[in-house]
C-alpha positions as CSV (number, residue, x, y, z in Angstrom):
1,M,0.2,-0.2,-0.3
2,Q,1.8,3.1,-0.8
3,A,1.4,5.8,2.4
4,D,0.5,9.5,1.8
5,E,0.5,12.4,4.2
6,E,-1.5,10.4,6.5
7,T,0.0,7.4,7.0
8,S,1.4,6.3,10.3
9,L,4.7,6.7,11.1
10,I,3.8,4.5,14.2
11,A,3.4,0.5,13.1
12,G,2.7,-0.6,16.2
13,V,2.7,-1.6,19.7
14,A,6.4,-3.2,20.0
15,P,7.3,-7.0,21.0
16,G,6.5,-7.8,24.5
17,F,4.7,-4.6,25.3
18,K,1.0,-3.7,25.6
19,K,-1.0,-1.0,25.6
20,Q,-1.2,0.2,29.9
21,K,-4.3,3.0,29.9
22,L,-4.0,5.2,33.5
23,V,-7.9,7.0,33.5
24,V,-7.4,10.3,35.3
25,N,-9.8,12.8,36.7
26,I,-7.4,16.1,36.5
27,E,-9.9,18.8,37.6
28,F,-9.8,16.2,41.5
29,L,-6.4,16.8,40.9
30,R,-6.6,20.2,40.5
31,F,-9.5,19.5,43.5
32,F,-6.6,18.0,45.5
33,G,-3.5,20.4,45.1
34,L,-5.6,23.5,46.2
35,S,-7.4,21.5,49.0
36,M,-4.2,20.9,50.9
37,G,-3.1,24.6,50.7
38,M,-5.6,24.6,53.3
39,V,-4.3,21.6,54.7
40,L,-0.8,23.4,55.9
41,L,-1.8,26.3,57.0
42,G,-4.1,24.6,59.7
43,V,-0.7,22.0,59.7
44,G,1.1,25.3,60.4
45,T,-1.0,27.4,62.4
46,F,-1.1,24.4,65.0
47,M,2.7,23.4,64.9
48,S,3.1,27.2,65.7
49,T,1.0,28.4,68.3
50,Y,1.8,24.9,70.2
51,M,5.3,23.7,69.3
52,V,7.4,27.3,67.8
53,V,9.7,29.2,70.7
54,F,9.5,32.8,69.1
55,P,11.5,35.5,70.0
56,P,13.8,33.2,71.6
57,H,12.9,32.8,75.3
58,E,14.1,30.1,78.3
59,D,10.8,30.5,80.6
60,T,8.6,28.0,77.7
61,H,6.1,25.9,78.4
62,T,5.8,22.3,77.1
63,F,4.0,20.9,74.4
64,M,1.5,19.5,76.5
65,E,0.9,21.9,79.1
66,K,0.5,24.4,75.8
67,L,-2.6,21.2,74.9
68,K,-3.8,21.7,78.4
69,G,-4.2,25.6,78.0
70,A,-1.2,27.2,78.6
71,Q,0.3,30.3,76.6
72,S,1.9,30.0,73.5
73,D,5.6,31.0,73.2
74,F,4.7,31.9,69.5
75,D,4.5,35.8,69.7
76,T,3.1,36.9,66.5
77,T,3.5,40.7,67.1
78,Q,7.1,40.3,67.1
79,T,7.4,38.5,63.3
80,Y,9.2,41.2,60.6
81,I,5.1,40.3,58.9
82,Y,3.5,42.2,61.9
83,K,5.8,45.1,62.1
84,L,6.0,45.4,58.4
85,F,1.7,46.0,57.9
86,H,0.8,45.8,61.2
87,F,-0.9,42.9,61.1
88,N,0.3,39.2,60.1
89,H,-0.5,36.9,56.8
90,T,-1.1,33.6,56.8
91,C,2.3,32.5,56.0
92,T,3.5,33.5,59.6
93,M,2.8,30.2,61.2
94,L,4.8,29.3,58.5
95,D,8.1,30.7,58.9
96,F,9.5,29.2,61.9
97,N,10.9,26.0,62.9
98,P,9.7,23.3,63.8
99,A,6.4,24.0,61.6
100,K,8.2,25.9,59.0
101,T,9.9,22.2,57.5
102,C,6.7,20.1,58.0
103,A,5.0,22.8,56.0
104,A,8.2,22.5,52.9
105,L,6.8,18.7,53.3
106,V,3.7,18.8,53.5
107,I,3.4,21.9,50.5
108,M,4.8,19.0,48.3
109,L,0.4,17.7,48.2
110,H,0.2,21.2,46.9
111,T,2.7,21.1,44.6
112,L,2.7,17.7,43.1
113,P,-0.8,17.6,42.1
114,C,-1.1,21.5,41.2
115,L,2.2,20.5,38.5
116,A,0.4,17.6,37.4
117,F,-2.9,19.2,36.6
118,V,-0.9,21.8,34.5
119,V,0.6,19.8,32.1
120,L,-2.6,17.5,31.2
121,H,-4.4,20.1,31.0
122,H,-2.6,22.2,28.5
123,V,-2.3,18.8,26.4
124,Q,-5.9,18.5,27.6
125,V,-6.8,21.7,25.6
126,L,-4.5,21.4,22.6
127,A,-6.3,18.3,21.7
128,M,-9.9,20.2,20.6
129,T,-10.5,20.6,17.6
130,D,-12.9,23.3,17.7
131,P,-11.6,26.5,16.0
132,K,-12.6,28.1,18.6
133,Y,-10.5,27.3,20.6
134,N,-7.5,28.4,18.7
135,N,-6.5,31.4,20.7
136,L,-7.1,29.6,24.5
137,K,-3.9,26.9,22.7
138,T,-2.0,30.1,22.3
139,M,-2.5,31.5,25.1
140,S,-2.0,28.1,26.7
141,N,2.0,27.9,25.0
142,I,2.7,30.8,27.2
143,F,0.5,30.7,30.5
144,S,1.3,26.9,31.2
145,P,4.7,26.9,31.1
146,L,4.8,29.9,33.6
147,Q,2.4,28.4,35.5
148,F,5.3,25.1,36.1
149,I,7.2,27.3,36.8
150,F,6.1,29.4,39.1
151,Y,5.1,26.0,40.8
152,L,8.0,24.1,40.6
153,Y,9.5,27.1,42.9
154,F,6.9,27.9,45.2
155,Y,8.9,26.4,47.9
156,M,11.5,28.5,48.3
157,V,9.1,31.1,50.6
158,F,10.2,28.2,53.4
159,V,14.1,29.0,52.0
160,N,13.9,32.7,51.8
161,S,12.0,32.7,55.8
162,P,11.5,36.3,56.8
163,N,12.8,36.2,60.0
164,G,15.4,39.3,59.7
165,E,15.1,42.0,62.3
166,Y,12.9,44.6,61.5
167,G,14.1,48.0,60.1
168,T,17.4,46.6,59.1
169,R,18.4,46.0,55.4
170,D,19.0,42.0,56.4
171,G,15.2,42.2,57.3
172,K,14.1,43.8,54.1
173,M,15.8,41.5,51.9
174,K,15.1,38.5,54.0
175,F,11.1,39.9,53.5
176,T,11.7,40.3,49.8
177,F,13.0,37.3,48.7
178,H,10.7,35.6,50.5
179,Y,7.6,37.4,49.1
180,I,8.8,36.8,45.0
181,P,8.0,33.1,44.8
182,Y,5.1,34.0,46.4
183,M,4.3,36.5,44.2
184,L,4.9,33.8,41.5
185,W,2.6,31.6,43.4
186,Q,-0.2,34.2,43.0
187,M,0.6,35.0,39.6
188,G,0.8,30.8,38.6
189,I,-2.8,30.6,40.8
190,L,-4.0,33.7,38.8
191,L,-3.5,32.5,35.4
192,M,-4.7,28.9,36.2
193,G,-7.9,30.9,36.8
194,I,-8.0,32.4,33.4
195,Q,-6.8,29.7,31.9
196,Q,-9.8,27.3,33.8
197,C,-12.7,30.1,33.1
198,W,-12.0,30.7,29.1
199,Y,-12.1,26.8,28.9
200,V,-15.4,25.8,30.4
201,S,-16.8,29.2,29.2
202,L,-16.0,27.8,25.2
203,R,-17.1,25.0,26.6
204,G,-20.5,26.0,27.7
205,E,-20.6,23.7,31.1
206,V,-20.3,26.8,33.8
207,P,-20.0,25.3,37.3
208,F,-22.4,26.1,39.6
209,P,-25.1,26.6,36.8
210,S,-28.0,28.4,39.5
211,I,-24.8,31.0,40.1
212,F,-22.9,31.4,37.8
213,T,-22.9,32.1,33.9
214,K,-20.5,32.8,31.4
215,E,-21.1,36.5,32.1
216,T,-20.0,35.9,36.0
217,I,-17.3,34.1,35.0
218,W,-15.3,36.9,33.8
219,N,-16.8,39.4,35.7
220,Y,-14.7,37.2,38.9
221,V,-11.4,36.9,36.5
222,C,-11.7,40.4,35.8
223,F,-11.9,40.3,40.1
224,L,-9.4,38.4,40.1
225,M,-6.7,40.4,38.5
226,F,-7.4,43.6,40.6
227,M,-7.3,41.9,43.6
228,F,-3.6,40.4,42.1
229,V,-2.9,43.6,41.6
230,L,-3.4,45.7,44.4
231,Y,-2.1,42.8,46.9
232,S,1.0,43.4,45.0
233,T,1.2,46.4,44.9
234,F,0.3,47.4,48.2
235,V,3.1,45.0,49.1
236,W,5.9,46.5,47.3
237,S,4.6,50.2,48.4
238,F,5.9,49.0,51.8
239,I,8.9,47.2,51.0
240,F,9.8,50.8,49.3
241,E,8.3,52.4,52.3
242,A,6.1,53.9,50.6
243,P,2.5,52.0,52.0
244,L,-0.5,52.8,49.8
245,W,-2.4,53.8,52.6
246,N,-2.2,53.5,56.4
247,T,-2.1,50.0,58.3
248,E,-2.1,51.3,61.8
249,S,-6.0,53.3,61.6
250,S,-8.4,50.3,62.2
251,V,-10.2,51.1,58.8
252,G,-6.7,50.4,56.9
253,K,-5.9,47.4,58.5
254,T,-9.1,46.3,57.2
255,A,-8.4,46.9,54.1
256,A,-5.6,45.7,54.1
257,M,-7.0,42.5,55.8
258,F,-9.1,42.2,52.9
259,V,-6.9,41.9,50.5
260,M,-4.8,39.3,52.0
261,Y,-7.3,36.8,53.7
262,G,-9.6,37.7,50.4
263,W,-7.0,36.4,48.0
264,D,-7.2,32.7,50.2
265,V,-11.2,33.0,49.8
266,F,-11.4,34.1,46.1
267,A,-8.3,33.3,44.5
268,V,-7.5,29.7,46.1
269,L,-11.2,28.4,47.2
270,V,-13.9,29.5,44.9
271,P,-11.1,27.6,42.4
272,M,-11.0,24.9,44.6
273,C,-15.1,24.5,44.8
274,F,-15.4,24.8,41.0
275,A,-12.7,22.3,40.2
276,W,-14.7,19.5,42.8
277,A,-17.8,20.2,40.4
278,E,-15.7,19.8,37.5
279,S,-14.7,17.1,38.3
280,K,-18.1,15.4,40.0
281,R,-19.1,15.8,35.7
282,G,-17.0,12.1,35.6
283,N,-15.2,13.8,32.2
284,S,-12.4,11.4,32.7
285,N,-9.2,11.7,30.6
286,V,-7.0,8.5,29.4
287,I,-3.4,8.3,29.1
288,E,-2.3,5.7,27.1
289,F,1.8,4.2,27.9
290,Y,3.4,1.5,24.8
291,E,6.7,1.0,23.4
292,M,6.3,2.0,19.6
293,V,7.7,0.5,16.3
294,S,8.1,3.1,13.7
295,R,8.1,1.9,10.4
């Protein structure tokens, strides 16, 4: 038989091999990865409250004494982050050993599923044959590699601890190098949100259709982009010692806490619910693995 441009270059499965199929629900991977971020904060909060001694001092309580109601040896008002912003961020509970070491291990339960999701979702998008997905495919070629890199190096927040002395250049540099990988992780979360909302919008299967429509989904994306820009600008303004607004006042502190804690809700908790709803649709993917024989 004469070959043409449509003829496969693969003769088939190599002798001694058989096809292995792996069924994967990639939205469950995303749900699991995002939910582990919540578990991370829970574990870090518990360990920081009952095991961390900061600032270092001698008159400490044992773990069991603190479980029974003794005062914690972790004074959050003495952290660099508290002194900078006049309130603490959630990551404060992950910045000091032994909580930091445990968090650096638990974070892999967030990072690895998210990395797998980024790769598999990118392949899923490229497999779409309808021309309406063409722009998304082009964007995925840019967004997906960035997400992969940003998630991969998120662990650097645990390497670069913000444990310097407030008011010193060393302290500022430590905080800056701690914040940069966190900011990039936030950007990865944002890019994932944009891609996913774009994808479900094109597919016409918006999660929680009684609440969300294609229009509200894109309003959510715009709000998420606004939150990211505001969050980043706010933090960098403090790094450059030109605060965007005064957080020593009750109104200013409340506004700042809404931005920081609101990000966790809108950028992590909401997509986690979306991913759970998507995973329940049963649209699983199949990965085939086998050794090929070329013609």
